[in-house]
VEXNUDO-785948 format. One record per atom (N, C-alpha, C): residue number from 1; residue in three letters; x, y, z. Coordinates in nm, 4 decimals. Each point is the difference from the previous one (the first is absolute). Example, Ala and Ser with C-alpha at 12.3 -4.5 7.8 and 13.67 -1.06 7.14 Angstrom:
residues 2
+-----+-----+----------+----------+----------+
!   k !   r !        x !        y !        z !
+-----+-----+----------+----------+----------+
!   1 ! ALA !   1.3190 !  -0.5690 !   0.7800 !
!   1 ! ALA !  -0.0890 !   0.1190 !   0.0000 !
!   1 ! ALA !   0.0900 !   0.1200 !   0.0000 !
!   2 ! SER !  -0.0350 !   0.1050 !  -0.0720 !
!   2 ! SER !   0.0820 !   0.1190 !   0.0060 !
!   2 ! SER !  -0.0770 !   0.1090 !   0.0730 !
+-----+-----+----------+----------+----------+
//
This chain:
residues 46
+-----+-----+----------+----------+----------+
!   k !   r !        x !        y !        z !
+-----+-----+----------+----------+----------+
!   1 ! MET !   0.1810 !   0.3307 !  -0.6903 !
!   1 ! MET !   0.1081 !   0.0862 !  -0.0478 !
!   1 ! MET !  -0.0372 !   0.0568 !  -0.1371 !
!   2 ! ARG !   0.0334 !   0.1266 !  -0.0188 !
!   2 ! ARG !  -0.0249 !   0.0662 !  -0.1280 !
!   2 ! ARG !   0.1289 !   0.0657 !  -0.0469 !
!   3 ! THR !   0.0063 !   0.0231 !  -0.1291 !
!   3 ! THR !   0.1148 !   0.0713 !  -0.0550 !
!   3 ! THR !  -0.0390 !   0.1454 !  -0.0211 !
!   4 ! TYR !   0.0831 !   0.0887 !   0.0513 !
!   4 ! TYR !  -0.0234 !   0.1430 !  -0.0111 !
!   4 ! TYR !   0.1096 !   0.0640 !  -0.0824 !
!   5 ! ARG !  -0.0396 !   0.1001 !  -0.0776 !
!   5 ! ARG !   0.0963 !   0.0782 !  -0.0770 !
!   5 ! ARG !   0.0253 !   0.1272 !   0.0793 !
!   6 ! VAL !   0.1225 !   0.0159 !   0.0456 !
!   6 ! VAL !   0.0357 !   0.1141 !   0.0840 !
!   6 ! VAL !   0.0910 !   0.0920 !  -0.0799 !
!   7 ! THR !  -0.0393 !   0.1259 !  -0.0116 !
!   7 ! THR !   0.0840 !   0.0985 !  -0.0670 !
!   7 ! THR !   0.0460 !   0.1017 !   0.1028 !
!   8 ! PHE !   0.1226 !   0.0498 !  -0.0183 !
!   8 ! PHE !   0.0559 !   0.0944 !   0.0967 !
!   8 ! PHE !   0.1170 !   0.0730 !  -0.0633 !
!   9 ! HIS !   0.0457 !   0.1029 !   0.0683 !
!   9 ! HIS !   0.1129 !   0.0801 !  -0.0460 !
!   9 ! HIS !   0.1111 !  -0.0058 !   0.1035 !
!  10 ! ILE !   0.1224 !  -0.0017 !  -0.0498 !
!  10 ! ILE !   0.1185 !   0.0142 !   0.0856 !
!  10 ! ILE !   0.0922 !   0.1002 !  -0.0680 !
!  11 ! ARG !   0.0194 !   0.1131 !   0.0676 !
!  11 ! ARG !   0.0882 !   0.1049 !  -0.0532 !
!  11 ! ARG !  -0.0318 !   0.0351 !  -0.1451 !
!  12 ! GLY !  -0.1288 !   0.0170 !  -0.0296 !
!  12 ! GLY !  -0.0385 !   0.0434 !  -0.1334 !
!  12 ! GLY !  -0.0102 !  -0.1107 !  -0.1036 !
!  13 ! HIS !   0.0330 !  -0.1219 !   0.0368 !
!  13 ! HIS !  -0.0114 !  -0.1129 !  -0.0927 !
!  13 ! HIS !  -0.1262 !  -0.0784 !   0.0313 !
!  14 ! TYR !  -0.0644 !  -0.0475 !  -0.1058 !
!  14 ! TYR !  -0.1278 !  -0.0706 !   0.0113 !
!  14 ! TYR !   0.0252 !  -0.1504 !  -0.0009 !
!  15 ! TYR !  -0.0636 !  -0.0706 !   0.0913 !
!  15 ! TYR !   0.0164 !  -0.1451 !   0.0093 !
!  15 ! TYR !  -0.1359 !  -0.0671 !   0.0067 !
!  16 ! GLU !  -0.0042 !  -0.1223 !  -0.0455 !
!  16 ! GLU !  -0.1208 !  -0.0812 !   0.0110 !
!  16 ! GLU !   0.0414 !  -0.1410 !   0.0383 !
!  17 ! GLU !  -0.0664 !  -0.0551 !   0.0998 !
!  17 ! GLU !   0.0277 !  -0.1372 !   0.0412 !
!  17 ! GLU !  -0.1298 !  -0.0743 !   0.0226 !
!  18 ! HIS !   0.0048 !  -0.1298 !  -0.0200 !
!  18 ! HIS !  -0.1141 !  -0.0848 !   0.0314 !
!  18 ! HIS !   0.0306 !  -0.0726 !   0.1303 !
!  19 ! VAL !  -0.0939 !   0.0089 !   0.0921 !
!  19 ! VAL !   0.0187 !  -0.0573 !   0.1328 !
!  19 ! VAL !  -0.1209 !  -0.0880 !   0.0306 !
!  20 ! THR !   0.0262 !  -0.1198 !   0.0508 !
!  20 ! THR !  -0.1090 !  -0.0887 !   0.0396 !
!  20 ! THR !  -0.0150 !   0.0065 !   0.1516 !
!  21 ! CYS !  -0.1158 !   0.0501 !   0.0437 !
!  21 ! CYS !  -0.0261 !   0.0181 !   0.1426 !
!  21 ! CYS !  -0.1469 !  -0.0287 !   0.0276 !
!  22 ! SER !  -0.0346 !   0.0009 !   0.1271 !
!  22 ! SER !  -0.1382 !  -0.0279 !   0.0388 !
!  22 ! SER !  -0.0892 !   0.1216 !  -0.0141 !
!  23 ! SER !   0.0590 !   0.1201 !  -0.0012 !
!  23 ! SER !  -0.0806 !   0.1211 !  -0.0102 !
!  23 ! SER !   0.0819 !   0.1115 !  -0.0634 !
!  24 ! SER !  -0.0691 !   0.1056 !  -0.0434 !
!  24 ! SER !   0.0717 !   0.1127 !  -0.0596 !
!  24 ! SER !   0.0879 !   0.0681 !   0.1043 !
!  25 ! ALA !  -0.0454 !   0.0032 !   0.1248 !
!  25 ! ALA !   0.0813 !   0.0602 !   0.1057 !
!  25 ! ALA !   0.1290 !  -0.0796 !   0.0206 !
!  26 ! ALA !  -0.0101 !  -0.1318 !  -0.0063 !
!  26 ! ALA !   0.1189 !  -0.0843 !   0.0144 !
!  26 ! ALA !   0.0954 !   0.0207 !  -0.1171 !
!  27 ! ALA !  -0.0554 !   0.0184 !  -0.1195 !
!  27 ! ALA !   0.0835 !   0.0251 !  -0.1175 !
!  27 ! ALA !   0.0754 !   0.1316 !   0.0170 !
!  28 ! ARG !  -0.0699 !   0.1031 !   0.0478 !
!  28 ! ARG !   0.0635 !   0.1299 !   0.0241 !
!  28 ! ARG !   0.1097 !  -0.0139 !   0.1067 !
!  29 ! ASP !  -0.0295 !  -0.0749 !   0.1063 !
!  29 ! ASP !   0.0997 !  -0.0203 !   0.1059 !
!  29 ! ASP !   0.1230 !  -0.0724 !  -0.0530 !
!  30 ! ALA !  -0.0209 !  -0.0969 !  -0.0901 !
!  30 ! ALA !   0.1126 !  -0.0743 !  -0.0561 !
!  30 ! ALA !   0.0913 !   0.0930 !  -0.0794 !
!  31 ! ILE !  -0.0599 !   0.0928 !  -0.0752 !
!  31 ! ILE !   0.0805 !   0.0933 !  -0.0792 !
!  31 ! ILE !   0.0727 !   0.0981 !   0.0911 !
!  32 ! THR !  -0.0687 !   0.0522 !   0.1005 !
!  32 ! THR !   0.0666 !   0.0964 !   0.0882 !
!  32 ! THR !   0.1101 !  -0.0674 !   0.0810 !
!  33 ! ALA !  -0.0155 !  -0.1292 !   0.0291 !
!  33 ! ALA !   0.1063 !  -0.0728 !   0.0701 !
!  33 ! ALA !   0.1214 !  -0.0184 !  -0.0902 !
!  34 ! ARG !  -0.0265 !  -0.0287 !  -0.1286 !
!  34 ! ARG !   0.1082 !  -0.0246 !  -0.0950 !
!  34 ! ARG !   0.0649 !   0.1287 !  -0.0475 !
!  35 ! TYR !  -0.0829 !   0.1047 !  -0.0141 !
!  35 ! TYR !   0.0484 !   0.1291 !  -0.0504 !
!  35 ! TYR !  -0.0451 !   0.1104 !   0.0951 !
!  36 ! PRO !   0.0734 !   0.0216 !   0.1094 !
!  36 ! PRO !  -0.0426 !   0.0987 !   0.1002 !
!  36 ! PRO !  -0.0148 !   0.1407 !  -0.0571 !
!  37 ! GLN !   0.0701 !   0.0299 !  -0.1101 !
!  37 ! GLN !  -0.0029 !   0.1352 !  -0.0555 !
!  37 ! GLN !  -0.1074 !   0.0171 !  -0.1072 !
!  38 ! ALA !  -0.0830 !  -0.1017 !  -0.0221 !
!  38 ! ALA !  -0.1038 !   0.0079 !  -0.1028 !
!  38 ! ALA !  -0.1058 !   0.1027 !   0.0376 !
!  39 ! THR !  -0.0456 !   0.0754 !  -0.1008 !
!  39 ! THR !  -0.1065 !   0.0975 !   0.0202 !
!  39 ! THR !  -0.1066 !  -0.0195 !  -0.1073 !
!  40 ! GLY !  -0.1162 !   0.0582 !   0.0218 !
!  40 ! GLY !  -0.1068 !  -0.0060 !  -0.0991 !
!  40 ! GLY !  -0.0437 !  -0.1418 !  -0.0313 !
!  41 ! ILE !  -0.0095 !  -0.0833 !   0.1016 !
!  41 ! ILE !  -0.0328 !  -0.1412 !  -0.0213 !
!  41 ! ILE !  -0.1485 !  -0.0158 !  -0.0324 !
!  42 ! THR !  -0.0282 !  -0.0685 !  -0.1084 !
!  42 ! THR !  -0.1376 !  -0.0362 !  -0.0323 !
!  42 ! THR !  -0.0073 !  -0.1513 !  -0.0167 !
!  43 ! VAL !  -0.1088 !  -0.0587 !   0.0489 !
!  43 ! VAL !  -0.0188 !  -0.1449 !  -0.0046 !
!  43 ! VAL !  -0.1270 !  -0.0287 !  -0.0794 !
!  44 ! ARG !   0.0130 !  -0.0851 !  -0.1011 !
!  44 ! ARG !  -0.1158 !  -0.0416 !  -0.0794 !
!  44 ! ARG !   0.0047 !  -0.1509 !  -0.0151 !
!  45 ! THR !  -0.1151 !  -0.0597 !  -0.0212 !
!  45 ! THR !   0.0004 !  -0.1436 !  -0.0280 !
!  45 ! THR !   0.0583 !  -0.0226 !  -0.1383 !
!  46 ! ALA !   0.0827 !  -0.1011 !  -0.0113 !
!  46 ! ALA !   0.0703 !  -0.0250 !  -0.1268 !
!  46 ! ALA !  -0.0894 !  -0.0760 !  -0.0965 !
+-----+-----+----------+----------+----------+
//
């Protein structure tokens, strides 16, 4: 498991969350599951 820093936008607001997942794709999936309206998602290792 790794911690990823995920940044994204919702309705013009900028958000950043740290997510612990097995892969960057899983981290992205976790954010899209939690925030279906998120756009511009970027995943980086924290």
